[in-house]
C-alpha positions as a Markdown table, in Angstrom:
| # | Residue | x | y | z |
|---|---|---|---|---|
| 1 | Unk | 47.2 | 85.3 | 47.8 |
| 2 | Unk | 49.9 | 83.5 | 45.9 |
| 3 | Unk | 50.5 | 81.6 | 49.0 |
| 4 | Unk | 46.7 | 80.4 | 49.6 |
| 5 | Unk | 46.4 | 79.6 | 45.9 |
| 6 | Unk | 49.2 | 77.2 | 46.4 |
| 7 | Unk | 48.1 | 75.6 | 49.2 |
| 8 | Unk | 44.7 | 75.1 | 48.2 |
| 9 | Unk | 46.6 | 73.1 | 44.8 |
| 10 | Unk | 48.5 | 71.0 | 47.1 |
| 11 | Unk | 45.2 | 70.3 | 49.3 |
| 12 | Unk | 44.0 | 69.1 | 46.0 |
| 13 | Unk | 46.5 | 66.8 | 45.1 |
| 14 | Unk | 46.8 | 65.1 | 48.1 |
| 15 | Unk | 43.2 | 64.3 | 47.9 |
| 16 | Unk | 43.2 | 63.2 | 44.5 |
| 17 | Unk | 46.2 | 61.0 | 45.1 |
| 18 | Unk | 44.4 | 59.1 | 48.0 |
| 19 | Unk | 41.3 | 58.5 | 45.9 |
| 20 | Unk | 43.3 | 56.5 | 43.1 |
| 21 | Unk | 44.9 | 54.7 | 46.1 |
| 22 | Unk | 41.5 | 53.7 | 47.6 |
| 23 | Unk | 38.8 | 53.6 | 44.7 |
| 24 | Unk | 35.3 | 53.5 | 45.5 |
| 25 | Unk | 32.7 | 51.0 | 44.0 |
| 26 | Unk | 30.4 | 52.7 | 42.0 |
| 27 | Unk | 27.0 | 53.1 | 42.8 |
| 28 | Unk | 24.5 | 50.3 | 41.6 |
| 29 | Unk | 22.8 | 51.2 | 38.5 |
| 30 | Unk | 25.0 | 54.1 | 37.5 |
| 31 | Unk | 27.9 | 54.1 | 35.2 |
| 32 | Unk | 31.2 | 55.7 | 36.3 |
| 33 | Unk | 32.5 | 58.9 | 34.8 |
| 34 | Unk | 35.6 | 58.3 | 32.7 |
| 35 | Unk | 38.0 | 61.5 | 32.5 |
| 36 | Unk | 38.9 | 62.9 | 29.4 |
| 37 | Unk | 42.6 | 62.6 | 28.0 |
| 38 | Unk | 45.2 | 65.2 | 27.7 |
| 39 | Unk | 43.9 | 67.6 | 30.1 |
| 40 | Unk | 46.3 | 68.6 | 32.2 |
| 41 | Unk | 45.5 | 69.0 | 35.9 |
| 42 | Unk | 47.0 | 71.1 | 38.7 |
| 43 | Unk | 50.6 | 71.1 | 39.3 |
| 44 | Unk | 51.5 | 69.6 | 36.0 |
| 45 | Unk | 49.5 | 66.3 | 36.6 |
| 46 | Unk | 47.3 | 64.8 | 33.9 |
| 47 | Unk | 44.2 | 63.3 | 34.7 |
| 48 | Unk | 44.8 | 59.5 | 34.8 |
| 49 | Unk | 48.5 | 59.8 | 34.4 |
| 50 | Unk | 51.3 | 60.7 | 37.3 |
| 51 | Unk | 55.3 | 62.0 | 36.5 |
| 52 | Unk | 54.4 | 61.6 | 32.5 |
| 53 | Unk | 53.6 | 57.8 | 32.6 |
| 54 | Unk | 50.5 | 55.9 | 32.7 |
| 55 | Unk | 49.9 | 53.7 | 35.9 |
| 56 | Unk | 49.3 | 50.0 | 35.7 |
| 57 | Unk | 46.2 | 48.8 | 37.2 |
| 58 | Unk | 46.5 | 46.3 | 39.8 |
| 59 | Unk | 44.7 | 43.2 | 39.9 |
| 60 | Unk | 41.6 | 43.2 | 41.5 |
| 61 | Unk | 40.8 | 40.3 | 44.0 |
| 62 | Unk | 37.7 | 38.8 | 44.3 |
| 63 | Unk | 35.0 | 41.0 | 45.5 |
| 64 | Unk | 33.4 | 40.0 | 48.6 |
| 65 | Unk | 29.6 | 40.0 | 49.5 |
| 66 | Unk | 30.2 | 42.6 | 52.1 |
| 67 | Unk | 33.3 | 45.4 | 52.2 |
| 68 | Unk | 33.4 | 47.9 | 54.4 |
| 69 | Unk | 30.2 | 49.5 | 54.4 |
| 70 | Unk | 29.3 | 49.1 | 51.0 |
| 71 | Unk | 27.8 | 46.4 | 49.3 |
| 72 | Unk | 29.6 | 44.6 | 46.1 |
| 73 | Unk | 27.9 | 42.2 | 44.1 |
| 74 | Unk | 29.5 | 39.6 | 41.7 |
| 75 | Unk | 29.5 | 40.3 | 38.0 |
| 76 | Unk | 27.4 | 38.1 | 35.5 |
| 77 | Unk | 29.3 | 35.6 | 33.6 |
| 78 | Unk | 28.7 | 36.3 | 29.6 |
| 79 | Unk | 26.4 | 34.0 | 28.0 |
| 80 | Unk | 28.5 | 30.8 | 26.3 |
| 81 | Unk | 28.0 | 31.1 | 22.5 |
| 82 | Unk | 25.8 | 27.9 | 21.4 |
| 83 | Unk | 27.4 | 27.5 | 18.0 |
| 84 | Unk | 31.1 | 27.2 | 19.5 |
| 85 | Unk | 30.2 | 25.2 | 22.2 |
| 86 | Unk | 30.9 | 21.5 | 21.4 |
| 87 | Unk | 28.5 | 19.1 | 20.8 |
| 88 | Unk | 27.7 | 16.0 | 22.8 |
| 89 | Unk | 28.2 | 13.1 | 20.9 |
| 90 | Unk | 26.5 | 9.8 | 22.0 |
| 91 | Unk | 29.0 | 7.1 | 22.5 |
| 92 | Unk | 28.2 | 3.8 | 19.9 |
| 93 | Unk | 27.5 | 1.8 | 23.1 |
| 94 | Unk | 24.6 | 3.9 | 24.1 |
| 95 | Unk | 23.1 | 3.9 | 20.6 |
| 96 | Unk | 23.4 | 0.4 | 20.0 |
| 97 | Unk | 22.1 | -0.7 | 23.4 |
| 98 | Unk | 19.1 | -2.4 | 22.4 |
| 99 | Unk | 21.3 | -4.2 | 19.8 |
| 100 | Unk | 23.7 | -5.5 | 22.3 |
| 101 | Unk | 21.3 | -7.4 | 24.4 |
| 102 | Unk | 21.6 | -11.0 | 24.0 |
| 103 | Unk | 19.3 | -12.6 | 21.2 |
| 104 | Unk | 17.6 | -14.8 | 23.8 |
| 105 | Unk | 16.1 | -11.3 | 25.9 |
| 106 | Unk | 15.5 | -9.8 | 22.3 |
| 107 | Unk | 13.2 | -12.6 | 21.0 |
| 108 | Unk | 11.4 | -12.8 | 24.6 |
| 109 | Unk | 10.8 | -9.0 | 24.0 |
| 110 | Unk | 9.3 | -9.7 | 20.3 |
| 111 | Unk | 7.3 | -12.5 | 21.5 |
| 112 | Unk | 4.8 | -10.0 | 23.2 |
| 113 | Unk | 4.2 | -7.9 | 19.8 |
| 114 | Unk | 1.6 | -8.6 | 17.7 |
| 115 | Unk | 2.1 | -10.2 | 13.6 |
| 116 | Unk | 1.5 | -6.4 | 12.1 |
| 117 | Unk | 4.2 | -4.9 | 14.6 |
| 118 | Unk | 6.8 | -7.9 | 14.1 |
| 119 | Unk | 6.2 | -7.4 | 10.4 |
| 120 | Unk | 7.0 | -3.3 | 11.0 |
| 121 | Unk | 9.8 | -4.0 | 13.2 |
| 122 | Unk | 11.7 | -6.4 | 10.8 |
| 123 | Unk | 12.6 | -3.5 | 8.4 |
| 124 | Unk | 14.7 | -1.7 | 11.3 |
| 125 | Unk | 17.9 | -3.6 | 11.0 |
| 126 | Unk | 19.2 | -6.7 | 9.8 |
| 127 | Unk | 19.2 | -8.0 | 13.1 |
| 128 | Unk | 15.6 | -7.2 | 13.8 |
| 129 | Unk | 14.7 | -8.7 | 10.5 |
| 130 | Unk | 16.1 | -12.4 | 11.6 |
| 131 | Unk | 14.8 | -11.9 | 14.9 |
| 132 | Unk | 11.3 | -10.9 | 13.6 |
| 133 | Unk | 11.3 | -14.0 | 11.2 |
| 134 | Unk | 12.5 | -16.4 | 14.1 |
| 135 | Unk | 10.3 | -19.6 | 13.7 |
| 136 | Unk | 10.1 | -20.1 | 17.5 |
| 137 | Unk | 8.1 | -16.9 | 17.4 |
| 138 | Unk | 5.8 | -17.4 | 14.6 |
| 139 | Unk | 5.0 | -20.8 | 15.9 |
| 140 | Unk | 3.7 | -19.2 | 18.9 |
| 141 | Unk | 1.3 | -17.0 | 17.1 |
| 142 | Unk | 0.3 | -19.5 | 15.0 |
| 143 | Unk | -0.6 | -22.1 | 17.7 |
| 144 | Unk | -2.2 | -19.0 | 19.5 |
| 145 | Unk | -4.4 | -18.2 | 16.5 |
| 146 | Unk | -5.2 | -21.1 | 14.6 |
| 147 | Unk | -5.0 | -23.7 | 17.7 |
| 148 | Unk | -2.4 | -26.0 | 18.9 |
| 149 | Unk | -0.7 | -28.3 | 16.0 |
| 150 | Unk | 1.8 | -30.7 | 16.7 |
| 151 | Unk | 2.7 | -31.3 | 12.9 |
| 152 | Unk | 5.1 | -29.5 | 10.7 |
| 153 | Unk | 3.9 | -27.5 | 7.8 |
| 154 | Unk | 4.6 | -28.8 | 4.3 |
| 155 | Unk | 7.3 | -27.1 | 1.9 |
| 156 | Unk | 5.9 | -23.7 | 0.9 |
| 157 | Unk | 6.2 | -22.1 | -2.5 |
| 158 | Unk | 9.6 | -20.6 | -2.2 |
| 159 | Unk | 10.7 | -22.3 | 0.9 |
| 160 | Unk | 13.4 | -25.0 | 0.3 |
| 161 | Unk | 12.1 | -28.3 | 0.8 |
| 162 | Unk | 14.3 | -30.8 | 2.5 |
| 163 | Unk | 16.8 | -32.2 | 0.1 |
| 164 | Unk | 18.9 | -35.8 | 1.1 |
| 165 | Unk | 22.1 | -35.8 | -0.5 |
| 166 | Unk | 22.9 | -39.1 | -2.0 |
| 167 | Unk | 26.4 | -39.2 | -0.9 |
| 168 | Unk | 26.6 | -37.7 | 2.6 |
| 169 | Unk | 22.9 | -38.6 | 3.2 |
| 170 | Unk | 22.6 | -35.3 | 5.1 |
| 171 | Unk | 18.9 | -33.3 | 5.2 |
| 172 | Unk | 19.4 | -29.9 | 4.7 |
| 173 | Unk | 17.7 | -27.6 | 6.8 |
| 174 | Unk | 14.6 | -25.7 | 5.8 |
| 175 | Unk | 15.1 | -21.8 | 5.0 |
| 176 | Unk | 13.5 | -19.6 | 8.1 |
| 177 | Unk | 10.3 | -17.9 | 8.2 |
| 178 | Unk | 8.2 | -21.0 | 7.2 |
| 179 | Unk | 5.9 | -20.1 | 10.0 |
| 180 | Unk | 5.4 | -16.6 | 8.9 |
| 181 | Unk | 4.5 | -17.7 | 5.7 |
| 182 | Unk | 2.0 | -20.4 | 7.0 |
| 183 | Unk | 0.7 | -17.9 | 9.4 |
| 184 | Unk | -0.6 | -15.1 | 6.8 |
| 185 | Unk | -1.5 | -17.8 | 4.3 |
| 186 | Unk | -3.6 | -19.7 | 6.7 |
| 187 | Unk | -4.9 | -16.3 | 7.4 |
| 188 | Unk | -5.8 | -15.2 | 3.8 |
| 189 | Unk | -7.4 | -18.6 | 3.6 |
| 190 | Unk | -9.4 | -18.3 | 6.4 |
| 191 | Unk | -11.2 | -15.3 | 5.3 |
| 192 | Unk | -11.6 | -16.2 | 1.8 |
| 193 | Unk | -13.2 | -19.6 | 2.9 |
| 194 | Unk | -15.6 | -17.3 | 5.4 |
| 195 | Unk | -16.9 | -15.4 | 2.2 |
| 196 | Unk | -17.3 | -18.3 | -0.1 |
| 197 | Unk | -18.9 | -20.2 | 2.6 |
| 198 | Unk | -21.7 | -17.3 | 2.3 |
| 199 | Unk | -21.9 | -17.3 | -1.3 |
| 200 | Unk | -22.2 | -21.1 | -1.6 |
| 201 | Unk | -25.4 | -21.9 | 0.6 |
| 202 | Unk | -27.8 | -19.3 | -0.4 |
| 203 | Unk | -28.4 | -19.3 | -4.4 |
| 204 | Unk | -31.4 | -17.8 | -6.4 |
| 205 | Unk | -33.9 | -20.2 | -8.1 |
| 206 | Unk | -34.2 | -18.0 | -11.2 |
| 207 | Unk | -30.5 | -16.7 | -11.5 |
| 208 | Unk | -28.9 | -19.6 | -10.1 |
| 209 | Unk | -26.4 | -16.7 | -8.4 |
| 210 | Unk | -25.5 | -16.2 | -4.9 |
| 211 | Unk | -27.9 | -13.9 | -3.2 |
| 212 | Unk | -25.4 | -12.6 | -0.7 |
| 213 | Unk | -22.9 | -11.2 | -3.4 |
| 214 | Unk | -24.0 | -7.3 | -2.6 |
| 215 | Unk | -23.7 | -7.8 | 1.0 |
| 216 | Unk | -20.2 | -9.8 | 0.6 |
| 217 | Unk | -18.8 | -6.9 | -1.5 |
| 218 | Unk | -20.0 | -4.2 | 0.9 |
| 219 | Unk | -18.7 | -6.1 | 4.0 |
| 220 | Unk | -15.3 | -6.6 | 2.4 |
| 221 | Unk | -15.3 | -2.9 | 1.4 |
| 222 | Unk | -14.8 | -3.8 | -2.1 |
| 223 | Unk | -15.0 | -0.8 | -5.1 |
| 224 | Unk | -13.9 | -0.4 | -8.4 |
| 225 | Unk | -11.2 | 1.7 | -10.1 |
| 226 | Unk | -10.6 | 2.7 | -13.8 |
| 227 | Unk | -7.0 | 3.3 | -15.1 |
| 228 | Unk | -7.0 | 5.7 | -18.5 |
| 229 | Unk | -4.0 | 5.5 | -20.6 |
| 230 | Unk | -3.2 | 7.6 | -23.2 |
| 231 | Unk | -0.6 | 7.2 | -26.3 |
| 232 | Unk | 2.1 | 9.0 | -24.5 |
| 233 | Unk | 2.2 | 6.2 | -22.2 |
| 234 | Unk | 0.4 | 8.6 | -19.1 |
| 235 | Unk | -2.1 | 7.2 | -17.0 |
| 236 | Unk | -5.0 | 8.6 | -15.0 |
| 237 | Unk | -6.5 | 6.6 | -12.4 |
| 238 | Unk | -10.6 | 7.3 | -11.4 |
| 239 | Unk | -12.2 | 6.4 | -8.2 |
| 240 | Unk | -16.0 | 5.2 | -8.5 |
| 241 | Unk | -19.0 | 7.7 | -8.2 |
| 242 | Unk | -21.1 | 5.3 | -7.4 |
| 243 | Unk | -22.3 | 1.7 | -7.7 |
| 244 | Unk | -26.3 | 0.7 | -8.4 |
| 245 | Unk | -26.7 | -3.2 | -7.5 |
| 246 | Unk | -29.4 | -5.2 | -9.2 |
| 247 | Unk | -30.6 | -8.7 | -8.7 |
| 248 | Unk | -27.8 | -10.0 | -11.2 |
| 249 | Unk | -25.6 | -7.2 | -11.9 |
| 250 | Unk | -23.9 | -4.0 | -10.4 |
| 251 | Unk | -23.8 | -0.8 | -12.8 |
| 252 | Unk | -20.7 | 1.6 | -11.7 |
| 253 | Unk | -20.2 | 5.0 | -12.7 |
| 254 | Unk | -17.1 | 7.1 | -13.1 |
| 255 | Unk | -17.1 | 10.4 | -13.6 |
| 256 | Unk | -15.2 | 13.8 | -13.1 |
| 257 | Unk | -12.5 | 15.5 | -14.5 |
| 258 | Unk | -10.0 | 13.0 | -16.6 |
| 259 | Unk | -8.2 | 15.5 | -18.4 |
| 260 | Unk | -8.6 | 13.6 | -21.2 |
| 261 | Unk | -10.6 | 13.7 | -24.3 |
| 262 | Unk | -11.9 | 10.4 | -25.9 |
| 263 | Unk | -9.5 | 10.3 | -29.1 |
| 264 | Unk | -6.5 | 10.4 | -26.8 |
| 265 | Unk | -7.1 | 7.2 | -24.7 |
| 266 | Unk | -5.4 | 4.2 | -25.9 |
| 267 | Unk | -6.9 | 1.7 | -23.5 |
| 268 | Unk | -9.0 | 1.1 | -20.5 |
| 269 | Unk | -8.2 | -1.1 | -17.3 |
| 270 | Unk | -10.6 | -1.8 | -14.7 |
| 271 | Unk | -9.5 | -3.2 | -11.4 |
| 272 | Unk | -11.2 | -4.2 | -8.0 |
| 273 | Unk | -9.7 | -2.6 | -5.5 |
| 274 | Unk | -10.2 | -3.9 | -1.3 |
| 275 | Unk | -9.3 | -0.5 | 0.8 |
| 276 | Unk | -9.0 | -1.2 | 4.8 |
| 277 | Unk | -11.3 | 1.0 | 7.0 |
| 278 | Unk | -9.0 | 3.5 | 8.7 |
| 279 | Unk | -9.7 | 5.0 | 12.0 |
| 280 | Unk | -9.0 | 8.9 | 10.6 |
| 281 | Unk | -11.2 | 9.6 | 7.4 |
| 282 | Unk | -8.0 | 11.7 | 6.5 |
| 283 | Unk | -5.3 | 9.0 | 6.5 |
| 284 | Unk | -5.6 | 6.9 | 3.4 |
| 285 | Unk | -4.0 | 3.6 | 2.1 |
| 286 | Unk | -3.3 | 1.9 | -1.4 |
| 287 | Unk | -5.5 | -1.1 | -1.6 |
| 288 | Unk | -4.7 | -4.2 | -3.2 |
| 289 | Unk | -5.8 | -3.9 | -7.0 |
| 290 | Unk | -7.4 | -6.9 | -9.0 |
| 291 | Unk | -7.0 | -6.7 | -12.7 |
| 292 | Unk | -10.8 | -7.4 | -13.9 |
| 293 | Unk | -10.6 | -6.7 | -17.8 |
| 294 | Unk | -8.2 | -4.7 | -19.9 |
| 295 | Unk | -10.0 | -2.9 | -23.3 |
| 296 | Unk | -8.1 | -1.5 | -26.2 |
| 297 | Unk | -10.0 | 1.3 | -27.6 |
| 298 | Unk | -8.7 | 1.2 | -31.1 |
| 299 | Unk | -11.7 | -1.3 | -31.6 |
| 300 | Unk | -15.0 | 0.0 | -33.5 |
| 301 | Unk | -17.3 | 1.7 | -31.3 |
| 302 | Unk | -21.2 | 2.0 | -31.4 |
| 303 | Unk | -23.0 | 5.0 | -31.4 |
| 304 | Unk | -26.2 | 4.7 | -29.1 |
| 305 | Unk | -27.5 | 7.7 | -28.6 |
| 306 | Unk | -27.5 | 11.7 | -27.8 |
| 307 | Unk | -28.8 | 14.5 | -26.0 |
| 308 | Unk | -28.1 | 18.0 | -25.9 |
| 309 | Unk | -24.9 | 17.8 | -24.3 |
| 310 | Unk | -23.3 | 14.0 | -23.9 |
| 311 | Unk | -23.2 | 11.2 | -26.8 |
| 312 | Unk | -23.2 | 7.4 | -25.8 |
| 313 | Unk | -20.8 | 5.0 | -27.1 |
| 314 | Unk | -20.6 | 1.6 | -26.6 |
| 315 | Unk | -17.3 | 0.0 | -26.4 |
| 316 | Unk | -17.7 | -4.0 | -26.5 |
| 317 | Unk | -18.0 | -5.9 | -24.4 |
| 318 | Unk | -19.3 | -3.9 | -21.1 |
| 319 | Unk | -18.3 | 0.0 | -21.6 |
| 320 | Unk | -20.5 | 2.6 | -21.8 |
| 321 | Unk | -18.5 | 6.1 | -22.9 |
| 322 | Unk | -20.3 | 9.5 | -22.4 |
| 323 | Unk | -18.3 | 12.3 | -24.0 |
| 324 | Unk | -19.2 | 16.0 | -24.2 |
| 325 | Unk | -20.5 | 17.0 | -27.7 |
| 326 | Unk | -18.5 | 20.3 | -27.8 |
| 327 | Unk | -14.7 | 18.8 | -27.0 |
| 328 | Unk | -14.9 | 14.9 | -27.1 |
| 329 | Unk | -14.1 | 15.1 | -23.2 |
| 330 | Unk | -15.2 | 12.2 | -21.0 |
| 331 | Unk | -18.1 | 13.1 | -18.8 |
| 332 | Unk | -18.7 | 9.7 | -17.7 |
| 333 | Unk | -18.0 | 6.0 | -17.8 |
| 334 | Unk | -20.4 | 3.3 | -17.0 |
| 335 | Unk | -19.9 | -0.5 | -16.9 |
| 336 | Unk | -22.1 | -3.5 | -16.0 |
| 337 | Unk | -20.9 | -6.3 | -14.3 |
| 338 | Unk | -22.1 | -9.5 | -13.6 |
| 339 | Unk | -22.3 | -11.4 | -10.4 |
| 340 | Unk | -21.0 | -14.5 | -11.6 |
| 341 | Unk | -18.0 | -14.8 | -9.8 |
| 342 | Unk | -17.3 | -11.4 | -9.1 |
| 343 | Unk | -16.1 | -11.3 | -5.8 |
| 344 | Unk | -13.2 | -13.7 | -6.7 |
| 345 | Unk | -12.3 | -11.4 | -9.8 |
| 346 | Unk | -12.3 | -8.5 | -7.8 |
| 347 | Unk | -10.2 | -9.8 | -5.0 |
| 348 | Unk | -8.0 | -12.8 | -6.4 |
| 349 | Unk | -6.6 | -11.5 | -9.5 |
| 350 | Unk | -3.2 | -9.3 | -9.6 |
| 351 | Unk | -2.6 | -5.6 | -10.7 |
| 352 | Unk | -1.0 | -7.4 | -14.0 |
| 353 | Unk | -3.1 | -10.6 | -14.5 |
| 354 | Unk | -7.0 | -11.1 | -13.8 |
| 355 | Unk | -8.3 | -14.1 | -11.9 |
| 356 | Unk | -8.9 | -17.3 | -13.7 |
| 357 | Unk | -9.9 | -20.6 | -12.6 |
| 358 | Unk | -10.3 | -23.8 | -14.5 |
| 359 | Unk | -13.7 | -24.5 | -15.7 |
| 360 | Unk | -15.0 | -27.9 | -16.3 |
| 361 | Unk | -15.7 | -28.7 | -19.9 |
| 362 | Unk | -19.7 | -28.7 | -20.3 |
| 363 | Unk | -21.4 | -32.1 | -20.4 |
| 364 | Unk | -22.0 | -33.7 | -23.6 |
| 365 | Unk | -24.6 | -35.7 | -24.6 |
| 366 | Unk | -23.2 | -39.2 | -26.2 |
| 367 | Unk | -26.3 | -40.4 | -27.5 |
| 368 | Unk | -26.8 | -38.0 | -30.0 |
| 369 | Unk | -23.9 | -36.2 | -31.0 |
| 370 | Unk | -25.6 | -33.5 | -33.5 |
| 371 | Unk | -28.1 | -32.4 | -30.3 |
| 372 | Unk | -25.1 | -31.3 | -28.2 |
| 373 | Unk | -26.0 | -29.7 | -25.0 |
| 374 | Unk | -29.1 | -29.3 | -23.3 |
| 375 | Unk | -30.9 | -28.6 | -19.9 |
| 376 | Unk | -30.0 | -25.0 | -20.0 |
| 377 | Unk | -31.6 | -22.0 | -18.2 |
| 378 | Unk | -31.6 | -18.2 | -19.1 |
| 379 | Unk | -32.5 | -15.5 | -17.0 |
| 380 | Unk | -32.1 | -12.1 | -18.4 |
| 381 | Unk | -33.0 | -8.2 | -17.2 |
| 382 | Unk | -33.2 | -5.2 | -19.1 |
| 383 | Unk | -32.4 | -2.2 | -16.6 |
| 384 | Unk | -31.1 | 1.4 | -16.6 |
| 385 | Unk | -29.2 | 3.1 | -13.4 |
| 386 | Unk | -32.5 | 3.5 | -11.8 |
| 387 | Unk | -34.9 | 0.9 | -12.6 |
| 388 | Unk | -35.6 | -2.6 | -14.1 |
| 389 | Unk | -37.3 | -2.3 | -17.4 |
| 390 | Unk | -38.3 | -5.7 | -18.1 |
| 391 | Unk | -37.0 | -9.4 | -17.2 |
| 392 | Unk | -37.5 | -13.0 | -18.7 |
| 393 | Unk | -37.0 | -16.5 | -17.5 |
| 394 | Unk | -36.6 | -19.7 | -20.0 |
| 395 | Unk | -35.9 | -23.3 | -19.0 |
| 396 | Unk | -34.5 | -26.6 | -21.0 |
| 397 | Unk | -32.8 | -24.8 | -23.5 |
| 398 | Unk | -30.5 | -26.4 | -26.1 |
| 399 | Unk | -28.3 | -25.9 | -28.7 |
| 400 | Unk | -26.2 | -28.0 | -31.5 |
| 401 | Unk | -22.3 | -28.6 | -31.4 |
| 402 | Unk | -21.8 | -26.2 | -34.0 |
| 403 | Unk | -23.8 | -23.6 | -32.3 |
| 404 | Unk | -20.7 | -23.5 | -30.2 |
| 405 | Unk | -18.1 | -20.6 | -30.9 |
| 406 | Unk | -15.3 | -19.4 | -28.8 |
| 407 | Unk | -16.5 | -21.2 | -25.7 |
| 408 | Unk | -19.8 | -19.5 | -26.2 |
| 409 | Unk | -23.1 | -21.1 | -26.6 |
| 410 | Unk | -25.7 | -19.6 | -28.6 |
| 411 | Unk | -29.0 | -19.8 | -27.0 |
| 412 | Unk | -32.0 | -18.8 | -29.1 |
| 413 | Unk | -35.2 | -17.9 | -27.0 |
| 414 | Unk | -37.2 | -15.7 | -29.0 |
| 415 | Unk | -38.0 | -16.0 | -32.7 |
| 416 | Unk | -38.1 | -12.9 | -34.7 |
| 417 | Unk | -41.1 | -14.1 | -36.9 |
| 418 | Unk | -43.3 | -15.5 | -34.1 |
| 419 | Unk | -45.1 | -12.6 | -32.7 |
| 420 | Unk | -46.7 | -14.5 | -29.8 |
| 421 | Unk | -43.1 | -14.6 | -28.2 |
| 422 | Unk | -43.0 | -11.0 | -28.6 |
| 423 | Unk | -43.3 | -8.5 | -25.6 |
| 424 | Unk | -44.8 | -5.1 | -25.7 |
| 425 | Unk | -42.6 | -2.6 | -24.3 |
| 426 | Unk | -44.3 | 1.2 | -23.6 |
| 427 | Unk | -42.5 | 4.2 | -24.2 |
| 428 | Unk | -39.0 | 4.3 | -25.0 |
| 429 | Unk | -35.6 | 3.0 | -23.0 |
| 430 | Unk | -34.0 | 5.9 | -21.3 |
| 431 | Unk | -30.5 | 5.9 | -19.8 |
| 432 | Unk | -30.4 | 8.5 | -17.3 |
| 433 | Unk | -27.0 | 10.1 | -16.7 |
| 434 | Unk | -24.8 | 12.4 | -14.2 |
| 435 | Unk | -21.4 | 13.8 | -14.3 |
| 436 | Unk | -20.5 | 16.4 | -11.0 |
| 437 | Unk | -23.2 | 19.0 | -11.1 |
| 438 | Unk | -24.7 | 18.1 | -14.7 |
| 439 | Unk | -27.5 | 15.3 | -15.2 |
| 440 | Unk | -29.7 | 14.3 | -18.2 |
| 441 | Unk | -31.4 | 11.2 | -20.1 |
| 442 | Unk | -30.4 | 9.8 | -23.3 |
| 443 | Unk | -33.2 | 8.1 | -25.3 |
| 444 | Unk | -32.0 | 5.0 | -26.9 |
């Protein structure tokens, strides 16, 4: 019995040693069981140990695709950590490859761009700023746009004029970029001359004003904006809500939340704004602002009417302000703009200075100094925002020199005591108003 048991343990030990000498690959998809530690095997042999010492593992060779009758598969490589992997830095030669090109090639490339693209690329770097202002490029653009020119432009404002040194007799070179300035100045001058030509040749015989003023303003996409300033220096800009065009003037209305009450407003600034027509309706680009009038609100105002919701104030010379009766907040602001030089005032001024042009003094009658000026014509129209109420036309008016005050001429056309010159008016004069969702009518 003992001999049979010893034979059994001897055969078990031999088979165990043969398994450790020739390990087999585990089956695909299964994990190889791990023997426990410290459990004595038969014959005093512990699992994974022989002779009380831990056997060192031999380095495994690279597994082959076919090993005997079993298939071995390559182990997947561990994924590299992206955070620890070094970033590839681009060499400076690749980054500045375009700027490393010869200037002749860069100028040739820039010559295929349009003026707006050239103006944009000039803000990239100092090199492109110099190349984008090259006179050869802009001279080619100028001649292609406005025809061939063999003469050189005269010195412009801001350019260094040619000066001759009396000692050395050398002529200084003009500053670069003069053809670029000449191009934009000629382009702007052509546009101004175009709409001025339209306004010059078609005047109304009654008003003496251009008939095409409304059409020119609409074609140029001109609108008007208000800037309200309070005593703390804050400014709120209001875009026009609607414009009402008439024969000799336009009434512009602004309404909406202004977050200011009338006592808080220190000044009102009126600007003419020309906005470019953009392809996308959501895109917005600030337009050129031309100051028309700046009015201080600390001057006396005149109350001209009220209804259940608003009060009307007249702020001289041209502002009509409607305030809520409850809290004195701004309900709406209206202004009447005369067509005389309105296009020039709305476009040719600056954000800080209104448009002005020299006015010739009126001709005086030298034969009779006391008689003064004569040959004037007066045309007036009384209207509200919706309709024309009455109008009148008077010719061959004159005034004495003592009636000229602060550059204004006083012309009296209707005598208060002569009832034959009076014209009856049926009903009261009404001023309709609208502010967002509310509207009403004020009787004056």
